[in-house]
Every structure is written in C-alpha cells, then in structure tokens.
C-alpha positions, 0 to 999 in steps of 0.5 A: 318162484311162482310156486313158492310165492303162491305157496307162501301166500297161502300159508301167510293168509292161513297163519295170519303171518307177515311175508318176506320175499328174498331174492339173492343176486349171486356174485361171480367170485372167481380168480378168472374175473380178475385175471381177465380184467372183468371186475368192472363189467361184472359189477355193472351186470350185478347192479343192473340185474339187482335193479331189474329184480328189485323192480319185479319184486316191487310189482309182485309185492303190490300184487300180493298186498291186494290179498290183504297180507303184510309183505316186504321184499329184499334184494341181496348180493352174494352167495345165496345160502349165506345171504338167506341165513344171514337175512333170516338171522336178522328177521328171525322168521318162524319158517323159511320156504324154499324150493327143491330141484325144479330144473335140470343140469347145473341150475338144478344142482345149485337150487338143491345145494342152496336149499340143503345148505340152509337146512344144514345150518340147523338154525331155522325150520325150513319148508321145502316144496316142489308143488304149489301149496294151495290147501291145508295139510289134511294128513301129516306124516311124522317120522320118529324114533325114541330119541328126544330130538326126533320127538321135537317134531311132535310139538310142530305136528300138534300146532298143525293139528290145531290150525288145520285140523290135520290127521297125524301119523307117527312113523317108525321105520324098522331097518331090516338089514340092521337087525332081522330080530326087529321084525319080531319086535314091531309090536313091542316097539309100537307100544314103546312109541305110543307111550313115549308120544304120550309122555312128550306131548298130548296129541292123538295120532295113529302109529305106523311101523314100516319095515324097509331095507333103508329108512328113506325108502320106508318114509317115502313109501309110508308117505304114499301109502297114507296119502300124506300132504306133508312130512314133518321131521327133525334134521338130526336123530340118534337111532330109530329111523335109524341113526341120523335123519340128518345127512343122506337120509334127510336129503333124499327125502327132501329131494324125492318127496312129492309133498312138502317137507318141514325140516326142523332144527334140533333144539339146543 
C-alpha cells in the first residue's frame, strides 16, 4: 500500500488533482459462518478491523496534507472489487490507481483478481503498478492496431506528452503465427499506422513494428527495448495487436509489466 500511496501522491501533485484513499474491509460471506453460529463474532471482528483501518487512514491523510494536496479517505465493507467500482461511480475519478501482484499465495491471487475485475468492468481508466512512481514518464509505449477503439489511447498519450513532455512510441505487433505474409507487409503496415495516427490525433511519435509469436510477448519486449516508463492501452481492440487486447493478452501485460500500465475503457 505504501507503493500505491507514494505513487498516488506523486501523480496528485504533478496533475494538481484531488486524491481519494479507499480501503475495503472484505466481508466473510460463507454458509459455514452461519452454520457455526459465528455471525456475531464476524461482525465484531469486521467492526474492530474497520475502526483500526480508519484510524490508520486518518493518520495517513494528515501526513499527506502536509504535502499541500487535497485528500479524503473512505472505509467500506464488502467485496473489494464491487466496493471499488461502486465508490468510483460515486466520485467519478479521472483515474484509479491499483496494485498488481505484490505478495504470494492466496493473497497474491486476490490482489490480482480484484484489480482485474475493476479493469474488466471497463468503466474507468485504471493505472496499475508494482513499482513506486516517483518520476515523470519520459518514454511511453502505446500499442495500437487500425481499429478506432485502440486509437482511443492516442488522446491519453497526447495528454501525457503535454503534461510530462514524454516521448511517445506507437507499437503495432505482427503476430507471426497468424500470417507469415504479414512479415513482408511490415513496411506497408507502418505507413498505414502513421496515416491513421495523423487522422485520429495530431501527435508526433515514433512507429515500432514488432514481429512476435504472440501479442503480449511483443508488447513486453518492445517495452524493454525502448526502456518505456509506462504503457498506455485500451482494454478492448478488434484486430492488430491482433484480436482483443481485452482478455488474456491485457491481463498478462498488466501482471508481467515492470512499468506502470494505464488501461483505458472503450468509449461508448
């Protein structure tokens, strides 16, 4: 949580944004609790745990206010992903910041699945990170295909470029196994992408064509090759990275990326 709080503080100060801290006390909902007659004990535990976390949060808020930012905190009870989405619908955030896998075993799976459910809801931009964000993203990687949905990431890249003066790389992955002929079409595809980017948004950036057995590997490799500080991608595409970024490809990128990943919901 310290990684997330530090990262959130940096971004809030950089973007001059209001920061909301949310902590969810997970309710134990199983028939066994009722069968064993533990409802009262469980409720007491949840209340005490909530009070403990609220005290800790209030201390953290006072500490953060010394950094001259506007910050509020909230303790909620229930299923973590559902409470995060519900709270987000109330405050309408421009961005949700969450962690990926940071521990092991059951807790590790829970953290990952909670984050993924929030992303999967496709309601809000979600920035996931396993590292502390303490400097501006100087290099940003934007995976794109030729579908309108994937190019929604271009406008966010444009915002980042204006705020942080970042260098933008647009990546198109040619998946080898889908069509060997596409190897020979890389140059033509690059021209199509350049033309499409120019039509969608006026933004300068370098085009990368990566040939790879699968889309996720191509994206992760390109990220390391250009030493990207962040990946920005839409969570649902049509073809080109190829088929959908939404699903196993996006999940793998989010889980394995060593840099923060900004996942954008498709605009409706």
